[in-house]
Structure formats: C-alpha cells, structure tokens
PAZAPA-4460 file (N, C-alpha, C; in steps of 0.05 Angstrom, whole numbers, plus 32768, in hexadecimal, padded with zeros to 4 digits):
% residues 195
    n_x    n_y    n_z   ca_x   ca_y   ca_z    c_x    c_y    c_z   seq   type   mol
   81C2   7F6A   7F92   81C2   7F58   7FAB   81B5   7F61   7FC0     1      M     A
   81A7   7F4F   7FCB   8194   7F53   7FE2   81A3   7F5A   7FFA     2      T     A
   8197   7F6C   800C   81A1   7F74   8026   818C   7F73   803B     3      F     A
   8194   7F64   8050   8180   7F62   8067   8193   7F69   807F     4      V     A
   818B   7F7E   808E   8199   7F8A   80A6   8199   7F74   80BB     5      A     A
   81AC   7F70   80CC   81B5   7F5C   80DC   819E   7F59   80F1     6      S     A
   8192   7F70   80F7   817A   7F6D   810D   815E   7F6D   8100     7      D     A
   815A   7F6A   80E5   8144   7F64   80DB   813D   7F48   80DE     8      A     A
   8122   7F45   80DF   8116   7F29   80E4   810A   7F20   80CA     9      D     A
   8116   7F12   80BA   8109   7F08   80A1   8107   7EE9   80A2    10      V     A
   80ED   7EE0   80A0   80EA   7EC3   80A2   80F9   7EB3   808D    11      S     A
   8101   7E9E   8093   810C   7E8C   807F   80FB   7E84   806A    12      A     A
   80E0   7E85   806F   80CB   7E7E   805C   80C1   7E96   804C    13      D     A
   80D1   7EAC   804F   80C8   7EC4   803F   80D8   7EC6   8025    14      A     A
   80CF   7ECF   8010   80DE   7ED2   7FF6   80E5   7EF1   7FF5    15      V     A
   80FD   7EF6   7FED   8108   7F12   7FED   8115   7F15   7FD2    16      V     A
   810E   7F25   7FC2   811B   7F27   7FA5   8135   7F35   7FA5    17      G     A
   8141   7F32   7F8F   815F   7F3B   7F8B   815E   7F59   7F8F    18      D     A
   8173   7F65   7F9B   8174   7F7F   7F9C   8166   7F8F   7FB1    19      G     A
   8154   7F7F   7FC3   8143   7F8A   7FD5   8153   7F90   7FEE    20      T     A
   814F   7FA5   7FFC   8159   7FAD   8015   8145   7FAB   802B    21      K     A
   814A   7F9F   8041   813B   7F9C   8059   814A   7FA8   8071    22      I     A
   813F   7FBD   807B   8151   7FCD   808E   814C   7FC6   80AB    23      W     A
   8158   7FD2   80BF   8155   7FC9   80DA   813B   7FC4   80E5    24      N     A
   8137   7FB2   80F6   8122   7FAD   8106   8109   7FA5   80F6    25      L     A
   810B   7FA6   80DB   80F3   7F9D   80CA   80EC   7F7F   80CF    26      A     A
   80D5   7F78   80CB   80CF   7F5B   80CF   80BF   7F54   80B5    27      Q     A
   80C5   7F40   80AA   80B9   7F32   8091   80B1   7F19   8099    28      V     A
   8097   7F11   809B   808E   7EF9   80A6   808C   7EE1   8092    29      R     A
   8086   7EC7   809A   8087   7EB3   8087   8073   7EB6   8070    30      E     A
   807E   7EAA   805B   8070   7EA9   8042   806A   7EC2   8036    31      H     A
   8074   7EDA   803F   8075   7EF2   802E   8087   7EF3   801A    32      A     A
   8081   7F03   8005   808F   7F01   7FED   8094   7F20   7FE5    33      T     A
   80AE   7F27   7FE7   80B4   7F44   7FDF   80C5   7F46   7FC4    34      I     A
   80BD   7F54   7FB3   80CB   7F50   7F97   80E7   7F5F   7F96    35      G     A
   80EF   7F63   7F7F   8109   7F6C   7F77   810C   7F8A   7F7F    36      R     A
   8124   7F94   7F88   812B   7FAD   7F8C   8119   7FBD   7F9D    37      S     A
   810E   7FB2   7FB3   80FD   7FC1   7FC4   810D   7FCB   7FDE    38      C     A
   8101   7FDE   7FEA   810D   7FE6   8003   80F7   7FE4   8019    39      I     A
   8100   7FD5   8030   80EC   7FD3   8047   80FC   7FDF   805E    40      V     A
   80F0   7FF5   8065   80FD   8007   807A   80FC   7FFD   8096    41      G     A
   810A   800D   80A6   8111   8006   80C4   80F5   8002   80D1    42      R     A
   80F3   7FEA   80DD   80DD   7FE4   80EE   80C2   7FDE   80E0    43      G     A
   80C3   7FDC   80C5   80AB   7FD4   80B5   80A4   7FB6   80BB    44      A     A
   808A   7FB0   80B8   8080   7F97   80BE   8072   7F8E   80A5    45      Y     A
   807C   7F77   8098   806F   7F6A   8083   8060   7F4F   808A    46      I     A
   8046   7F4E   808A   8038   7F35   8097   803A   7F1A   8086    47      G     A
   8037   7F06   8093   8035   7EEC   8088   8027   7EEC   806D    48      A     A
   8031   7EE3   8056   8026   7EDF   803D   8021   7EF9   802C    49      G     A
   8029   7F0F   8038   8026   7F27   8029   803A   7F27   8012    50      V     A
   802A   7F30   7FF9   803E   7F32   7FE2   8043   7F51   7FDA    51      T     A
   805D   7F53   7FD4   8065   7F6E   7FCC   8073   7F6B   7FB1    52      V     A
   806C   7F7E   7F9E   8075   7F7D   7F85   8093   7F87   7F84    53      G     A
   809D   7F8D   7F6B   80B9   7F97   7F66   80BA   7FB6   7F69    54      D     A
   80D3   7FBE   7F72   80D7   7FDC   7F72   80C3   7FEB   7F87    55      N     A
   80BE   7FDF   7F9F   80AC   7FEF   7FB1   80BE   7FFA   7FC7    56      C     A
   80B3   800D   7FD2   80C0   8019   7FEA   80AC   8018   8004    57      K     A
   80B1   800A   8017   80A0   8008   802E   80B2   8016   8044    58      I     A
   80A9   802B   804C   80B7   803D   805C   80B6   8033   807B    59      Q     A
   80C7   8041   808B   80C9   803A   80A8   80AF   8039   80B5    60      N     A
   80AC   8023   80C7   8096   801F   80D8   807C   8018   80CC    61      L     A
   807C   8015   80B0   8061   8010   80A2   805C   7FF1   80AD    62      A     A
   8042   7FED   80AF   8036   7FD4   80B7   8024   7FCA   80A0    63      L     A
   802D   7FB4   8092   8021   7FA6   807D   8015   7F8E   8083    64      V     A
   7FFB   7F8D   808E   7FF2   7F71   8099   7FE8   7F61   8086    65      Y     A
   7FEA   7F47   8087   7FDE   7F36   8074   7FC1   7F35   8073    66      E     A
   7FB7   7F33   805C   7FBD   7F29   8044   7FC3   7F3D   802E    67      P     A
   7FD2   7F54   8036   7FD7   7F68   8023   7FE2   7F5F   8009    68      A     A
   7FDD   7F6C   7FF3   7FE9   7F69   7FD9   7FF4   7F85   7FCC    69      A     A
   800D   7F89   7FCA   8017   7F9F   7FC1   8023   7F99   7FA3    70      I     A
   801B   7FAB   7F90   8025   7FAA   7F76   8042   7FB5   7F71    71      G     A
   804B   7FB8   7F5A   8066   7FC0   7F53   8064   7FE0   7F56    72      D     A
   807F   7FEA   7F5F   8080   8006   7F5F   8070   8014   7F73    73      G     A
   8067   8009   7F89   8057   8016   7F9E   8067   8022   7FB3    74      V     A
   8062   803A   7FBC   806C   8047   7FD4   805A   8046   7FEA    75      F     A
   8065   803F   8000   8054   803D   801A   8063   804C   802D    76      I     A
   805B   8063   8038   8068   8076   8048   806B   806C   8066    77      G     A
   807A   807B   8077   807E   8077   808F   8066   8072   80A0    78      P     A
   8068   805D   80AF   8051   805A   80C3   8037   8057   80B7    79      A     A
   8034   804D   809E   801A   8047   8092   8013   802A   80A0    80      V     A
   7FF8   802B   809F   7FEB   8012   80AA   7FD3   8005   8099    81      V     A
   7FDB   7FED   8091   7FC7   7FDB   8084   7FB8   7FC9   809A    82      F     A
   7F9D   7FCE   809B   7F8F   7FBA   80B0   7F89   7FA0   809D    83      T     A
   7F7F   7F8D   80AF   7F77   7F74   80A2   7F60   7F67   80B3    84      N     A
   7F55   7F74   80C1   7F3B   7F6A   80D2   7F23   7F7E   80D2    85      D     A
   7F0F   7F74   80C4   7EF6   7F88   80C1   7EE7   7F8B   80DC    86      Q     A
   7EE9   7F75   80ED   7EDA   7F79   8107   7EEC   7F6F   811F    87      Y     A
   7EFE   7F80   8122   7F15   7F79   8135   7F0A   7F75   8156    88      P     A
   7F0F   7F5F   8160   7F0A   7F5A   817D   7F21   7F4A   8185    89      R     A
   7F27   7F4E   819F   7F3E   7F3E   81AB   7F2F   7F26   81B6    90      A     A
   7F17   7F26   81BF   7F09   7F12   81CA   7EF0   7F0C   81BA    91      V     A
   7EE5   7EF2   81BE   7ECC   7EE9   81B0   7EB4   7EF5   81C7    92      S     A
   7E9C   7EF4   81BE   7E89   7EFB   81D0   7E84   7EEE   81E9    93      P     A
   7E91   7ED8   81EC   7E92   7EC7   8206   7EAA   7ECF   8217    94      D     A
   7EBC   7EE3   820C   7ED2   7EEE   821D   7EEB   7EDD   8217    95      G     A
   7EEC   7EC8   8204   7F04   7EB6   8203   7F13   7EC8   81F0    96      E     A
   7F2E   7EC6   81F0   7F41   7ED3   81DF   7F3F   7EC7   81C4    97      L     A
   7F3E   7ED7   81AF   7F38   7ECD   8195   7F52   7EC2   8189    98      K     A
   7F52   7EAF   8179   7F6A   7EA6   816B   7F69   7EAA   814D    99      S     A
   7F7E   7EA3   8141   7F7E   7EA9   8123   7F66   7E99   8112   100      A     A
   7F5C   7E87   811C   7F45   7E77   8114   7F2A   7E84   8116   101      A     A
   7F2B   7E9B   8127   7F12   7EA8   812D   7F0C   7EC2   811C   102      D     A
   7F1A   7EC7   8107   7F15   7EDA   80F7   7F21   7ED6   80DB   103      W     A
   7F16   7EE4   80C6   7F1E   7EE2   80AC   7F2A   7EFB   80A3   104      T     A
   7F47   7EF9   809E   7F55   7F10   8098   7F4D   7F1C   807B   105      P     A
   7F4C   7F37   8079   7F45   7F44   805F   7F5E   7F55   805A   106      V     A
   7F62   7F5C   803F   7F7D   7F6B   8039   7F78   7F83   802D   107      G     A
   7F90   7F94   802B   7F8F   7FA8   801B   7FA1   7FA0   8002   108      V     A
   7F94   7FAD   7FEC   7FA3   7FA7   7FD1   7FAC   7FC2   7FC7   109      T     A
   7FC7   7FC4   7FC1   7FD3   7FDE   7FB4   7FDC   7FD8   7F9A   110      V     A
   7FCE   7FE5   7F86   7FD9   7FDF   7F6A   7FEF   7FF1   7F61   111      L     A
   7FF9   7FE9   7F4A   8012   7FF3   7F3F   8015   8013   7F41   112      E     A
   802B   801D   7F4C   8031   8038   7F4B   8025   8049   7F62   113      G     A
   8016   803F   7F72   8007   804D   7F85   8019   8057   7F9C   114      A     A
   8011   806C   7FA8   8021   8075   7FBE   800E   807B   7FD5   115      S     A
   8018   8073   7FEB   8006   8072   8008   8018   8086   8019   116      I     A
   800C   80A1   8021   801C   80B1   802F   8020   80AD   804E   117      G     A
   8033   80B7   805D   803A   80B1   8077   8020   80B0   8089   118      A     A
   8022   809D   809B   800C   8099   80AE   7FF1   8093   80A4   119      R     A
   7FED   8090   808B   7FD0   8089   8081   7FCB   806E   808C   120      A     A
   7FB0   8068   808D   7FA7   8050   8097   7F92   8045   807E   121      V     A
   7F97   802B   8076   7F87   8021   8065   7F75   800B   8070   122      C     A
   7F5B   800F   8071   7F4B   7FFD   8080   7F40   7FE5   806F   123      V     A
   7F4A   7FD0   8070   7F40   7FBA   805D   7F28   7FAF   8062   124      A     A
   7F1A   7FA6   804C   7F25   7FA2   8033   7F23   7FB9   8020   125      P     A
   7F39   7FC7   8014   7F38   7FD8   8003   7F4C   7FD4   7FED   126      V     A
   7F49   7FE1   7FD5   7F5C   7FE1   7FBE   7F63   7FFD   7FBA   127      T     A
   7F80   8002   7FB9   7F8A   801C   7FB0   7F92   801A   7F94   128      I     A
   7F85   8028   7F81   7F8A   8027   7F65   7FA2   802D   7F5B   129      G     A
   7FAC   8028   7F41   7FC4   802E   7F36   7FCA   804A   7F35   130      R     A
   7FE2   8050   7F3E   7FEC   806B   7F3C   7FDD   807E   7F4F   131      W     A
   7FCC   8077   7F5E   7FBE   8087   7F74   7FCF   8092   7F88   132      A     A
   7FCA   80A7   7F95   7FD5   80B2   7FAC   7FC4   80B7   7FC4   133      T     A
   7FC9   80A8   7FDA   7FBC   80AA   7FF4   7FCF   80C0   8003   134      V     A
   7FC1   80D6   800A   7FD0   80EB   8019   7FD8   80E0   8037   135      A     A
   7FEC   80EE   8041   7FF4   80E9   805B   7FDF   80EA   806D   136      A     A
   7FDD   80D9   8080   7FC7   80DA   8097   7FAB   80D5   808C   137      G     A
   7FA8   80CC   8076   7F8D   80C5   806C   7F84   80A8   8078   138      A     A
   7F6A   80A5   807A   7F5E   808D   8081   7F4D   8082   806A   139      V     A
   7F57   806E   805B   7F4A   8061   8046   7F37   804E   804E   140      V     A
   7F1D   804E   804A   7F07   803F   8051   7EF8   8031   8039   141      T     A
   7EFE   803B   8021   7EF2   802F   8009   7F04   8032   7FF1   142      K     A
   7F02   8023   7FDE   7F15   801F   7FC6   7F1D   803E   7FBB   143      D     A
   7F33   8040   7FB1   7F3F   8056   7FA7   7F42   8051   7F89   144      V     A
   7F36   8061   7F75   7F3C   805C   7F5B   7F56   8064   7F51   145      P     A
   7F5E   8058   7F3C   7F77   805E   7F2E   7F7C   807A   7F2B   146      D     A
   7F93   8084   7F32   7F9B   80A4   7F2F   7F8F   80B6   7F41   147      H     A
   7F7E   80AB   7F53   7F6F   80BC   7F65   7F84   80C9   7F79   148      A     A
   7F7F   80E0   7F84   7F8B   80EC   7F9A   7F77   80F0   7FB0   149      L     A
   7F7C   80E0   7FC5   7F69   80DF   7FD9   7F76   80EA   7FF5   150      V     A
   7F65   80FA   8003   7F6D   8108   801C   7F5A   8101   8031   151      V     A
   7F61   8106   804C   7F4D   8109   8060   7F44   80F2   806F   152      G     A
   7F30   80F6   8081   7F25   80DE   8094   7F08   80E3   8090   153      V     A
   7EFB   80D0   8085   7F04   80BB   8074   7F0E   80C6   805A   154      P     A
   7F1F   80BA   804C   7F2D   80C1   8031   7F17   80C7   801D   155      A     A
   7F18   80DE   800D   7F0C   80E4   7FF8   7F1A   80EE   7FE2   156      R     A
   7F0F   80EC   7FCB   7F21   80F5   7FB3   7F1E   8112   7FAF   157      R     A
   7F34   8121   7FAA   7F36   813D   7FA9   7F42   8144   7F8F   158      I     A
   7F4D   812F   7F81   7F59   8137   7F67   7F62   811C   7F5C   159      G     A
   7F72   8121   7F45   7F7F   810B   7F35   7FA1   810E   7F34   160      W     A
   7FAE   80FA   7F35   7FCB   80FA   7F34   7FD3   80EA   7F1D   161      V     A
   7FEB   80F2   7F0F   7FF9   80E7   7EF9   8008   80CF   7F04   162      G     A
   8018   80C2   7EF1   802D   80B0   7EFC   8045   80B9   7F06   163      R     A
   8049   80D3   7F06   805E   80E1   7F13   8055   80EB   7F2E   164      A     A
   803B   80E7   7F35   8032   80EB   7F52   802B   8108   7F53   165      G     A
   802C   8119   7F3F   8026   8136   7F41   8007   813A   7F3A   166      V     A
   7FFA   814B   7F49   7FDC   814F   7F42   7FDA   8157   7F26   167      P     A
   7FC4   814D   7F17   7FC2   8154   7EFD   7FB0   816F   7EFC   168      L     A
   7FB1   817C   7EE3   7FA4   8193   7EDE   7F8E   8190   7ECA   169      R     A
   7F79   819A   7ECD   7F61   8192   7EBB   7F5D   81B0   7EA9   170      E     A
   7F5A   81AA   7E8E   7F56   81BD   7E7B   7F43   81B3   7E63   171      E     A
   7F2C   81BD   7E61   7F1B   81B3   7E4D   7F15   8198   7E4B   172      G     A
   7F12   818D   7E64   7F0B   816E   7E65   7F22   815B   7E66   173      G     A
   7F39   8167   7E63   7F52   8157   7E61   7F64   815D   7E78   174      V     A
   7F6D   8148   7E86   7F7E   814C   7E9E   7F99   8148   7E96   175      W     A
   7FAE   8155   7E9C   7FC9   8151   7E95   7FDE   8157   7EAC   176      S     A
   7FF2   8147   7EA8   8008   814A   7EBD   801A   8160   7EB7   177      C     A
   8021   8171   7EC9   8032   8188   7EC5   8050   817E   7EC0   178      P     A
   8056   8166   7ECD   8070   815D   7ECC   8078   814F   7EB4   179      R     A
   8065   813A   7EAA   806A   8129   7E95   805D   812E   7E7B   180      T     A
   8047   8140   7E7F   8037   8147   7E65   8022   8130   7E60   181      G     A
   8022   8119   7E6E   8010   8104   7E6B   7FF0   8112   7E6C   182      E     A
   7FE0   8108   7E5C   7FC4   8110   7E5B   7FAF   80FA   7E61   183      R     A
   7F99   8103   7E70   7F88   80F0   7E75   7F6A   80FA   7E73   184      Y     A
   7F58   80E9   7E74   7F3B   80F0   7E71   7F2B   80E4   7E86   185      R     A
   7F1A   80F0   7E91   7F09   80E6   7EA9   7EED   80DE   7E9D   186      E     A
   7EE7   80C7   7EA4   7ECD   80BC   7E9A   7EC2   80AA   7EB3   187      A     A
   7EA6   80AE   7EBC   7E99   809F   7ECF   7EA9   809B   7EE9   188      N     A
   7EBA   80B1   7EF0   7EC6   80AE   7F0B   7EE1   80A2   7F09   189      G     A
   7EE9   809C   7EEF   7F05   808E   7EEB   7F14   80A4   7ED8   190      A     A
   7F2D   809B   7ED9   7F41   80AA   7EC8   7F4F   8098   7EB5   191      L     A
   7F52   809D   7E9A   7F60   808E   7E89   7F71   809F   7E79   192      E     A
   7F89   8093   7E74   7FA1   809F   7E67   7F99   80A3   7E48   193      R     A
   7F9D   80BC   7E3D   7F9A   80BF   7E22   7FB7   80BA   7E11   194      I     A
   7FB9   80A5   7E04   7FD0   809D   7DF5   7FD8   80B4   7DE0   195      E     A
***
C-alpha cells in the first residue's frame, strides 16, 4: 500500500507505485514516475518527468532535477544534488530573466543498483553505471563505469565494488567480493562478472 505524508506535495499528474512511501515535505512534480516499494525521504525533491525504478531509496533533502532517470534498486543519499543545466545563468546576455524556453535541460542517469553517497553532486549530463558507488561529498563530472568506486572533487575511480557494495579485492587478475564471493575480471577499464 502506498503512503504519502499529509504535508508532502505530490502532483496529481505523478505516478507513484504500490508500496512506495513519500515522507514529510517531499515534493514530487508533475509527470514524475516513481516505481514500486520506494522510499522518498523528508524534504526530497523529484522533478517534473523524472523516472525512478522499483525498490529505490531517495534520502532526506535529495534534489533530483529533471530529466533524471533512475534505475531499479538505486540508493540516493541525504542531500545529494543532480544538476540539469550545463551552462546555468539566471539572465540572458541582454539582462532579461531567462525562462524555461531559454535552456535545454540535461539529465543524470543512474543505472541499476548504484549508490550515491550523502552530499554528492552529479553534474549533468553524466551516467552512473550499474552497481557503482559514488562516495559521500564527491562531485561527479564524467561518466562512472559499472562497479566503479569513485571519490573526490572531481570524482575519480579508486577501486571496484561488487553488488553488495563492498570494495573488491584483487588477486592474480581476479577481483572478488569478500562478502558474497562473486568474482570479476577487469578488461579495458571495465569490470565483468565471472559466472
């Protein structure tokens, strides 16, 4: 059963999946789509037309501006910001206030299972790969590969993580997860799971 706090602002034109919980002071704009069994935390903002998959957690005060696209099982930490304007200006060169027609929004795409740590900023347009982890406070300015662990300003890869989110350990060219035992091989800057 879906739950929406009495002081949340959810557009009548938004679609909210079964079992999703939207907490106090959250805003979900028109034409946003939120999947099943998600949690949208206190004060979070989900922009117009944003898509969120199933089983996602969007923590308190996260700002997910349109046209972001979020896959299934994604974690977005507290106070994360997804930008949507490559060249932001309040006014045009002649000093006139810019309107929605004066710019082209660009989005952040987050693929299945990825996690974005608290207060990270993702500067659109970027894609965060499947099961990747963006560390708290990182500023992402370029695409993040699947399973990458990125930190810093600007974010850079310092390792790999498995589907459990735990940093992988390398031995003899094979990366393994100490929690699940899953094994991976690195090739050409990407990681692939060994079945």
